[in-house]
MIDREN-258885 format. One record per atom (N, C-alpha, C, CB): residue number from 1; atom name; x, y, z. Coordinates in Angstrom, 2 decimals. Glycine has a CB too. Example, Ala and Ser with C-alpha at 12.3 -4.5 7.8 and 13.67 -1.06 7.14 Angstrom:
2
 num atomo      xx      yy      zz
   1     N   13.19   -5.69    7.80
   1    CA   12.30   -4.50    7.80
   1     C   13.20   -3.30    7.80
   1    CB   11.31   -4.47    9.05
   2     N   12.85   -2.25    7.08
   2    CA   13.67   -1.06    7.14
   2     C   12.90    0.03    7.87
   2    CB   14.08   -0.60    5.72
***
This chain:
137
 num atomo      xx      yy      zz
   1     N  232.69   43.81  -80.96
   1    CA  231.79   43.13  -80.04
   1     C  232.24   41.68  -79.88
   1    CB  230.33   43.20  -80.55
   2     N  232.32   41.25  -78.65
   2    CA  232.77   39.89  -78.36
   2     C  231.70   38.88  -78.78
   2    CB  233.10   39.73  -76.87
   3     N  232.15   37.68  -79.14
   3    CA  231.22   36.60  -79.46
   3     C  230.59   36.08  -78.19
   3    CB  231.93   35.47  -80.23
   4     N  229.36   35.65  -78.30
   4    CA  228.64   35.11  -77.16
   4     C  228.42   33.61  -77.33
   4    CB  227.29   35.82  -76.98
   5     N  228.12   32.95  -76.24
   5    CA  227.71   31.55  -76.27
   5     C  226.59   31.38  -75.25
   5    CB  228.90   30.59  -75.98
   6     N  225.83   30.32  -75.39
   6    CA  224.71   30.06  -74.49
   6     C  225.22   29.36  -73.23
   6    CB  223.63   29.20  -75.20
   7     N  224.88   29.90  -72.08
   7    CA  225.18   29.29  -70.79
   7     C  223.88   28.81  -70.18
   7    CB  225.93   30.28  -69.84
   8     N  223.80   27.52  -69.89
   8    CA  222.64   26.97  -69.21
   8     C  223.09   26.31  -67.92
   8    CB  221.89   25.96  -70.12
   9     N  222.39   26.64  -66.83
   9    CA  222.66   26.05  -65.52
   9     C  221.39   25.33  -65.10
   9    CB  223.10   27.12  -64.46
  10     N  221.53   24.01  -64.88
  10    CA  220.37   23.16  -64.63
  10     C  220.60   22.34  -63.37
  10    CB  220.10   22.25  -65.84
  11     N  219.58   22.29  -62.51
  11    CA  219.58   21.41  -61.33
  11     C  218.47   20.38  -61.55
  11    CB  219.36   22.23  -59.99
  12     N  218.37   19.38  -60.68
  12    CA  217.26   18.43  -60.83
  12     C  215.89   19.08  -60.67
  12    CB  217.41   17.31  -59.82
  13     N  215.84   20.28  -60.10
  13    CA  214.56   20.91  -59.78
  13     C  214.17   22.07  -60.68
  13    CB  214.60   21.39  -58.38
  14     N  215.17   22.65  -61.37
  14    CA  214.85   23.81  -62.21
  14     C  216.00   24.15  -63.14
  14    CB  214.50   25.02  -61.35
  15     N  215.65   24.93  -64.16
  15    CA  216.67   25.54  -65.00
  15     C  216.91   26.92  -64.41
  15    CB  216.23   25.61  -66.55
  16     N  218.06   27.10  -63.79
  16    CA  218.36   28.35  -63.10
  16     C  218.66   29.47  -64.08
  16    CB  219.53   28.16  -62.15
  17     N  219.34   29.13  -65.18
  17    CA  219.78   30.18  -66.09
  17     C  219.88   29.64  -67.50
  17    CB  221.13   30.76  -65.64
  18     N  219.47   30.44  -68.46
  18    CA  219.68   30.18  -69.88
  18     C  219.93   31.54  -70.49
  18    CB  218.46   29.43  -70.56
  19     N  221.20   31.85  -70.77
  19    CA  221.56   33.21  -71.12
  19     C  222.77   33.23  -72.05
  19    CB  221.84   34.03  -69.87
  20     N  222.76   34.15  -72.98
  20    CA  223.93   34.40  -73.82
  20     C  224.95   35.17  -73.00
  20    CB  223.54   35.18  -75.13
  21     N  226.20   34.67  -72.93
  21    CA  227.26   35.32  -72.18
  21     C  228.53   35.40  -73.03
  21    CB  227.54   34.57  -70.86
  22     N  229.46   36.24  -72.59
  22    CA  230.76   36.36  -73.27
  22     C  231.83   35.50  -72.62
  22    CB  231.21   37.82  -73.28
  23     N  231.76   35.38  -71.28
  23    CA  232.79   34.67  -70.52
  23     C  232.14   33.87  -69.40
  23    CB  233.84   35.64  -69.95
  24     N  232.81   32.80  -69.02
  24    CA  232.38   31.97  -67.90
  24     C  233.63   31.52  -67.15
  24    CB  231.55   30.74  -68.39
  25     N  233.54   31.53  -65.83
  25    CA  234.58   30.94  -64.99
  25     C  233.87   30.00  -64.04
  25    CB  235.42   32.04  -64.20
  26     N  234.38   28.75  -63.94
  26    CA  233.71   27.74  -63.14
  26     C  234.72   26.96  -62.30
  26    CB  232.91   26.77  -64.04
  27     N  234.24   26.37  -61.18
  27    CA  235.12   25.63  -60.28
  27     C  235.28   24.16  -60.67
  27    CB  234.59   25.72  -58.86
  28     N  236.21   23.87  -61.54
  28    CA  236.45   22.48  -61.93
  28     C  237.10   21.69  -60.81
  28    CB  237.34   22.44  -63.17
  29     N  236.94   20.38  -60.84
  29    CA  237.50   19.52  -59.80
  29     C  239.03   19.63  -59.76
  29    CB  237.09   18.06  -60.04
  30     N  239.65   19.92  -60.88
  30    CA  241.11   20.05  -60.95
  30     C  241.56   21.50  -60.91
  30    CB  241.63   19.39  -62.20
  31     N  240.63   22.42  -60.69
  31    CA  240.95   23.84  -60.63
  31     C  239.97   24.65  -61.45
  31    CB  242.37   24.08  -61.11
  32     N  239.99   25.94  -61.22
  32    CA  239.09   26.86  -61.91
  32     C  239.42   26.89  -63.41
  32    CB  239.19   28.28  -61.31
  33     N  238.39   27.00  -64.24
  33    CA  238.61   27.09  -65.68
  33     C  237.72   28.18  -66.27
  33    CB  238.33   25.75  -66.37
  34     N  238.14   28.70  -67.40
  34    CA  237.40   29.74  -68.09
  34     C  236.95   29.27  -69.46
  34    CB  238.23   31.00  -68.21
  35     N  235.86   29.86  -69.94
  35    CA  235.30   29.50  -71.24
  35     C  234.96   30.78  -71.99
  35    CB  234.05   28.58  -71.08
  36     N  235.33   30.80  -73.27
  36    CA  234.93   31.84  -74.21
  36     C  234.24   31.17  -75.39
  36    CB  236.17   32.69  -74.69
  37     N  233.56   31.94  -76.19
  37    CA  232.91   31.41  -77.38
  37     C  233.94   30.71  -78.27
  37    CB  232.20   32.54  -78.17
  38     N  233.55   29.57  -78.84
  38    CA  234.44   28.83  -79.72
  38     C  235.40   27.89  -79.00
  38    CB  235.23   29.78  -80.54
  39     N  235.21   27.72  -77.70
  39    CA  236.10   26.88  -76.90
  39     C  236.10   25.44  -77.41
  39    CB  235.69   26.91  -75.42
  40     N  237.21   24.78  -77.28
  40    CA  237.32   23.37  -77.62
  40     C  236.38   22.56  -76.73
  40    CB  238.79   22.88  -77.47
  41     N  235.63   21.63  -77.28
  41    CA  234.69   20.85  -76.47
  41     C  235.40   20.00  -75.40
  41    CB  233.87   19.94  -77.38
  42     N  234.79   19.94  -74.23
  42    CA  235.25   19.03  -73.18
  42     C  234.14   18.83  -72.16
  42    CB  236.52   19.58  -72.50
  43     N  234.29   17.79  -71.37
  43    CA  233.38   17.47  -70.29
  43     C  234.22   17.37  -69.02
  43    CB  232.58   16.13  -70.56
  44     N  233.76   17.98  -67.92
  44    CA  234.54   17.95  -66.69
  44     C  233.64   17.88  -65.46
  44    CB  235.44   19.17  -66.60
  45     N  234.24   17.46  -64.37
  45    CA  233.57   17.41  -63.08
  45     C  233.74   18.77  -62.41
  45    CB  234.13   16.25  -62.18
  46     N  232.68   19.22  -61.74
  46    CA  232.73   20.47  -60.99
  46     C  232.76   20.17  -59.49
  46    CB  231.53   21.39  -61.34
  47     N  233.45   21.00  -58.75
  47    CA  233.39   20.93  -57.30
  47     C  232.54   22.10  -56.82
  47    CB  234.84   20.95  -56.65
  48     N  232.07   22.06  -55.59
  48    CA  231.29   23.19  -55.08
  48     C  232.13   24.47  -55.10
  48    CB  230.79   22.91  -53.64
  49     N  231.51   25.56  -55.52
  49    CA  232.24   26.82  -55.58
  49     C  231.43   27.91  -56.25
  49    CB  233.54   26.63  -56.31
  50     N  232.15   28.94  -56.63
  50    CA  231.53   30.11  -57.25
  50     C  231.71   30.06  -58.76
  50    CB  232.13   31.41  -56.68
  51     N  230.60   30.19  -59.46
  51    CA  230.61   30.29  -60.91
  51     C  230.33   31.75  -61.25
  51    CB  229.55   29.32  -61.58
  52     N  231.08   32.31  -62.18
  52    CA  230.81   33.69  -62.58
  52     C  230.73   33.77  -64.11
  52    CB  231.91   34.65  -62.04
  53     N  229.93   34.73  -64.56
  53    CA  229.78   34.94  -66.00
  53     C  229.74   36.43  -66.27
  53    CB  228.50   34.24  -66.55
  54     N  230.05   36.78  -67.52
  54    CA  230.09   38.18  -67.91
  54     C  229.46   38.36  -69.28
  54    CB  231.55   38.71  -67.90
  55     N  228.69   39.44  -69.38
  55    CA  228.16   39.87  -70.67
  55     C  228.16   41.39  -70.65
  55    CB  226.72   39.29  -70.95
  56     N  229.00   41.99  -71.45
  56    CA  229.13   43.44  -71.44
  56     C  229.59   43.89  -70.07
  56    CB  227.80   44.11  -71.81
  57     N  228.86   44.83  -69.48
  57    CA  229.23   45.31  -68.14
  57     C  228.56   44.50  -67.03
  57    CB  228.86   46.79  -68.00
  58     N  227.68   43.58  -67.42
  58    CA  226.99   42.74  -66.42
  58     C  227.90   41.60  -65.99
  58    CB  225.66   42.19  -66.99
  59     N  228.03   41.43  -64.68
  59    CA  228.80   40.34  -64.10
  59     C  227.90   39.59  -63.14
  59    CB  230.09   40.87  -63.38
  60     N  227.75   38.29  -63.34
  60    CA  226.88   37.48  -62.48
  60     C  227.67   36.46  -61.70
  60    CB  225.82   36.78  -63.31
  61     N  227.19   36.15  -60.50
  61    CA  227.84   35.18  -59.62
  61     C  226.78   34.21  -59.11
  61    CB  228.58   35.88  -58.44
  62     N  227.11   32.92  -59.13
  62    CA  226.19   31.88  -58.68
  62     C  226.98   30.87  -57.86
  62    CB  225.48   31.20  -59.89
  63     N  226.43   30.46  -56.72
  63    CA  227.03   29.39  -55.93
  63     C  226.52   28.06  -56.50
  63    CB  226.67   29.53  -54.39
  64     N  227.46   27.16  -56.84
  64    CA  227.08   25.86  -57.40
  64     C  227.66   24.74  -56.56
  64    CB  227.55   25.74  -58.87
  65     N  226.94   23.62  -56.55
  65    CA  227.40   22.43  -55.84
  65     C  228.18   21.54  -56.80
  65    CB  226.21   21.65  -55.21
  66     N  228.44   20.33  -56.38
  66    CA  229.10   19.35  -57.25
  66     C  228.26   19.12  -58.50
  66    CB  229.34   18.01  -56.51
  67     N  228.93   18.77  -59.58
  67    CA  228.21   18.47  -60.80
  67     C  229.14   18.29  -61.97
  67    CB  227.22   19.56  -61.09
  68     N  228.64   18.65  -63.13
  68    CA  229.37   18.46  -64.38
  68     C  229.20   19.68  -65.27
  68    CB  228.91   17.20  -65.11
  69     N  230.18   19.89  -66.14
  69    CA  230.09   20.93  -67.15
  69     C  230.40   20.31  -68.51
  69    CB  231.08   22.11  -66.84
  70     N  229.54   20.61  -69.47
  70    CA  229.79   20.23  -70.85
  70     C  230.03   21.51  -71.63
  70    CB  228.59   19.40  -71.46
  71     N  231.23   21.64  -72.16
  71    CA  231.60   22.84  -72.91
  71     C  231.63   22.49  -74.39
  71    CB  232.99   23.39  -72.43
  72     N  230.89   23.25  -75.17
  72    CA  230.87   23.14  -76.62
  72     C  231.22   24.51  -77.19
  72    CB  229.47   22.64  -77.15
  73     N  231.57   24.62  -78.45
  73    CA  231.95   25.93  -79.00
  73     C  230.89   27.02  -78.86
  73    CB  232.29   25.78  -80.43
  74     N  229.60   26.64  -78.90
  74    CA  228.53   27.64  -78.86
  74     C  227.60   27.52  -77.66
  74    CB  227.73   27.54  -80.11
  75     N  227.91   26.56  -76.74
  75    CA  227.03   26.35  -75.59
  75     C  227.81   25.67  -74.46
  75    CB  225.80   25.50  -75.99
  76     N  227.54   26.11  -73.24
  76    CA  228.07   25.42  -72.06
  76     C  226.91   25.08  -71.16
  76    CB  229.13   26.29  -71.31
  77     N  226.83   23.82  -70.78
  77    CA  225.78   23.35  -69.89
  77     C  226.39   22.95  -68.56
  77    CB  225.00   22.17  -70.52
  78     N  225.85   23.51  -67.50
  78    CA  226.28   23.21  -66.14
  78     C  225.17   22.39  -65.49
  78    CB  226.60   24.52  -65.32
  79     N  225.48   21.15  -65.10
  79    CA  224.52   20.27  -64.44
  79     C  225.00   20.07  -63.01
  79    CB  224.37   18.90  -65.20
  80     N  224.25   20.59  -62.04
  80    CA  224.66   20.53  -60.65
  80     C  223.48   20.12  -59.76
  80    CB  225.24   21.88  -60.19
  81     N  223.80   19.64  -58.57
  81    CA  222.75   19.27  -57.62
  81     C  221.98   20.50  -57.15
  81    CB  223.34   18.53  -56.42
  82     N  222.70   21.61  -56.93
  82    CA  222.04   22.85  -56.53
  82     C  222.84   24.04  -57.02
  82    CB  221.87   22.91  -55.00
  83     N  222.15   25.15  -57.19
  83    CA  222.76   26.40  -57.62
  83     C  221.89   27.54  -57.12
  83    CB  222.93   26.45  -59.17
  84     N  222.55   28.63  -56.69
  84    CA  221.80   29.74  -56.10
  84     C  222.38   31.09  -56.51
  84    CB  221.77   29.62  -54.58
  85     N  221.49   32.00  -56.88
  85    CA  221.87   33.40  -57.04
  85     C  222.02   34.00  -55.65
  85    CB  220.82   34.19  -57.89
  86     N  222.72   35.10  -55.54
  86    CA  222.96   35.76  -54.25
  86     C  221.67   36.05  -53.50
  86    CB  223.74   37.05  -54.45
  87     N  220.65   36.52  -54.21
  87    CA  219.40   36.89  -53.53
  87     C  218.66   35.69  -52.95
  87    CB  218.49   37.63  -54.50
  88     N  219.03   34.48  -53.34
  88    CA  218.40   33.26  -52.82
  88     C  219.13   32.70  -51.60
  88    CB  218.34   32.21  -53.91
  89     N  220.29   33.26  -51.29
  89    CA  221.14   32.71  -50.23
  89     C  220.78   33.30  -48.88
  89    CB  222.62   32.98  -50.55
  90     N  220.61   32.42  -47.92
  90    CA  220.37   32.81  -46.52
  90     C  221.74   32.95  -45.86
  90    CB  219.46   31.75  -45.76
  91     N  222.12   34.18  -45.58
  91    CA  223.45   34.48  -45.05
  91     C  223.70   33.78  -43.71
  91    CB  223.62   35.99  -44.88
  92     N  222.78   33.87  -42.80
  92    CA  222.98   33.27  -41.47
  92     C  223.06   31.75  -41.55
  92    CB  221.85   33.69  -40.53
  93     N  222.21   31.14  -42.36
  93    CA  222.25   29.68  -42.51
  93     C  223.58   29.24  -43.13
  93    CB  221.06   29.19  -43.38
  94     N  224.10   30.02  -44.07
  94    CA  225.38   29.70  -44.70
  94     C  226.52   29.82  -43.71
  94    CB  225.62   30.62  -45.89
  95     N  226.49   30.84  -42.86
  95    CA  227.52   30.99  -41.83
  95     C  227.48   29.82  -40.86
  95    CB  227.34   32.33  -41.08
  96     N  226.28   29.43  -40.48
  96    CA  226.12   28.31  -39.54
  96     C  226.63   27.00  -40.16
  96    CB  224.65   28.16  -39.13
  97     N  226.29   26.76  -41.42
  97    CA  226.75   25.55  -42.10
  97     C  228.27   25.55  -42.23
  97    CB  226.11   25.45  -43.49
  98     N  228.85   26.70  -42.53
  98    CA  230.31   26.80  -42.64
  98     C  230.97   26.44  -41.31
  98    CB  230.72   28.23  -43.08
  99     N  230.44   26.98  -40.23
  99    CA  230.99   26.73  -38.89
  99     C  230.86   25.25  -38.51
  99    CB  230.28   27.60  -37.85
 100     N  229.69   24.67  -38.73
 100    CA  229.48   23.26  -38.39
 100     C  230.36   22.34  -39.23
 100    CB  228.00   22.89  -38.58
 101     N  230.48   22.65  -40.52
 101    CA  231.31   21.84  -41.41
 101     C  232.78   21.93  -41.01
 101    CB  231.14   22.29  -42.88
 102     N  233.21   23.12  -40.66
 102    CA  234.60   23.33  -40.26
 102     C  234.92   22.52  -39.00
 102    CB  234.88   24.83  -40.01
 103     N  234.01   22.55  -38.03
 103    CA  234.21   21.77  -36.79
 103     C  234.23   20.28  -37.09
 103    CB  233.09   22.09  -35.77
 104     N  233.34   19.83  -37.95
 104    CA  233.29   18.40  -38.30
 104     C  234.57   17.97  -39.02
 104    CB  232.06   18.10  -39.17
 105     N  235.09   18.81  -39.90
 105    CA  236.31   18.47  -40.63
 105     C  237.51   18.34  -39.70
 105    CB  236.61   19.52  -41.69
 106     N  237.51   19.11  -38.62
 106    CA  238.60   19.01  -37.65
 106     C  238.60   17.65  -36.94
 106    CB  238.49   20.14  -36.61
 107     N  237.42   17.06  -36.79
 107    CA  237.29   15.78  -36.10
 107     C  237.46   14.58  -37.03
 107    CB  235.94   15.70  -35.42
 108     N  237.20   14.77  -38.31
 108    CA  237.21   13.65  -39.25
 108     C  238.59   13.41  -39.86
 108    CB  236.20   13.89  -40.35
 109     N  238.88   12.15  -40.10
 109    CA  240.07   11.76  -40.83
 109     C  239.70   11.74  -42.32
 109    CB  240.63   10.35  -40.35
 110     N  240.65   12.01  -43.19
 110    CA  240.35   12.04  -44.63
 110     C  239.88   10.69  -45.16
 110    CB  241.57   12.48  -45.40
 111     N  240.16    9.61  -44.44
 111    CA  239.71    8.28  -44.85
 111     C  238.28    7.99  -44.40
 111    CB  240.64    7.23  -44.29
 112     N  237.73    8.83  -43.56
 112    CA  236.38    8.65  -43.04
 112     C  235.38    8.82  -44.18
 112    CB  236.09    9.66  -41.88
 113     N  234.37    7.95  -44.28
 113    CA  233.37    8.06  -45.35
 113     C  232.61    9.39  -45.37
 113    CB  232.38    6.93  -45.22
 114     N  232.50   10.05  -44.22
 114    CA  231.78   11.32  -44.15
 114     C  232.63   12.52  -44.58
 114    CB  231.29   11.54  -42.74
 115     N  233.93   12.31  -44.69
 115    CA  234.83   13.44  -44.94
 115     C  234.50   14.16  -46.25
 115    CB  236.28   12.96  -44.98
 116     N  234.30   13.41  -47.32
 116    CA  234.06   14.01  -48.64
 116     C  232.79   14.86  -48.66
 116    CB  233.96   12.91  -49.69
 117     N  231.70   14.34  -48.11
 117    CA  230.45   15.11  -48.12
 117     C  230.54   16.32  -47.19
 117    CB  229.27   14.22  -47.71
 118     N  231.27   16.18  -46.09
 118    CA  231.44   17.31  -45.17
 118     C  232.29   18.39  -45.81
 118    CB  232.08   16.84  -43.85
 119     N  233.33   17.99  -46.53
 119    CA  234.18   18.96  -47.24
 119     C  233.38   19.67  -48.33
 119    CB  235.42   18.25  -47.85
 120     N  232.50   18.94  -49.00
 120    CA  231.65   19.54  -50.03
 120     C  230.69   20.55  -49.40
 120    CB  230.86   18.46  -50.79
 121     N  230.14   20.22  -48.22
 121    CA  229.26   21.16  -47.52
 121     C  230.02   22.42  -47.13
 121    CB  228.65   20.50  -46.25
 122     N  231.23   22.26  -46.66
 122    CA  232.07   23.40  -46.30
 122     C  232.32   24.28  -47.53
 122    CB  233.41   22.92  -45.69
 123     N  232.72   23.65  -48.64
 123    CA  233.01   24.41  -49.87
 123     C  231.77   25.14  -50.39
 123    CB  233.54   23.46  -50.96
 124     N  230.61   24.50  -50.29
 124    CA  229.37   25.12  -50.76
 124     C  229.01   26.31  -49.88
 124    CB  228.21   24.10  -50.78
 125     N  229.14   26.15  -48.56
 125    CA  228.85   27.26  -47.65
 125     C  229.79   28.43  -47.91
 125    CB  228.96   26.80  -46.18
 126     N  231.05   28.13  -48.14
 126    CA  232.03   29.17  -48.44
 126     C  231.67   29.90  -49.75
 126    CB  233.44   28.56  -48.53
 127     N  231.26   29.13  -50.76
 127    CA  230.86   29.73  -52.04
 127     C  229.63   30.62  -51.87
 127    CB  230.56   28.63  -53.08
 128     N  228.67   30.17  -51.10
 128    CA  227.47   30.97  -50.84
 128     C  227.84   32.31  -50.20
 128    CB  226.49   30.21  -49.92
 129     N  228.74   32.27  -49.23
 129    CA  229.15   33.51  -48.56
 129     C  229.87   34.45  -49.52
 129    CB  230.05   33.19  -47.36
 130     N  230.74   33.91  -50.39
 130    CA  231.44   34.76  -51.38
 130     C  230.45   35.40  -52.34
 130    CB  232.47   33.93  -52.17
 131     N  229.50   34.62  -52.83
 131    CA  228.50   35.14  -53.77
 131     C  227.64   36.20  -53.09
 131    CB  227.62   33.99  -54.32
 132     N  227.20   35.94  -51.88
 132    CA  226.37   36.90  -51.14
 132     C  227.15   38.19  -50.87
 132    CB  225.88   36.29  -49.81
 133     N  228.42   38.07  -50.53
 133    CA  229.25   39.25  -50.27
 133     C  229.40   40.11  -51.53
 133    CB  230.64   38.81  -49.77
 134     N  229.50   39.49  -52.68
 134    CA  229.62   40.26  -53.94
 134     C  228.34   41.01  -54.24
 134    CB  229.97   39.33  -55.11
 135     N  227.21   40.45  -53.84
 135    CA  225.92   41.13  -54.03
 135     C  225.86   42.40  -53.17
 135    CB  224.73   40.18  -53.67
 136     N  226.38   42.28  -51.96
 136    CA  226.34   43.41  -51.04
 136     C  227.34   44.48  -51.41
 136    CB  226.59   42.93  -49.62
 137     N  228.29   44.12  -52.28
 137    CA  229.24   45.09  -52.81
 137     C  230.30   45.45  -51.88
 137    CB  228.56   46.29  -53.20
***
């Protein structure tokens, strides 16, 4: 039996998840990273994307926004502005946001102050669609 660790996902408005898991994959600012029980401690920045976790045959997917991850040997805490399970995601609203963000990114220069937040909106909409698609199977 694999060792477990506590995964907690917290937003300013709620604790979305507090669960013992075997594996975690999260969207770090420098690339995707994985966590197993006993991992070396670290703190990192998260970018908007898909977070997934596994316990036995259960596989969970959550769309997360920008935030931080604190990894400890027996606990990982994810602190993000927003996080959503697939059943909470509005598919049509996510498609619309993706389209609007994509159009805005085509018009914006990377030096524009709005570019970063628009890119984050695009990444979050894309993550929502991936998570929702996995729910639909």
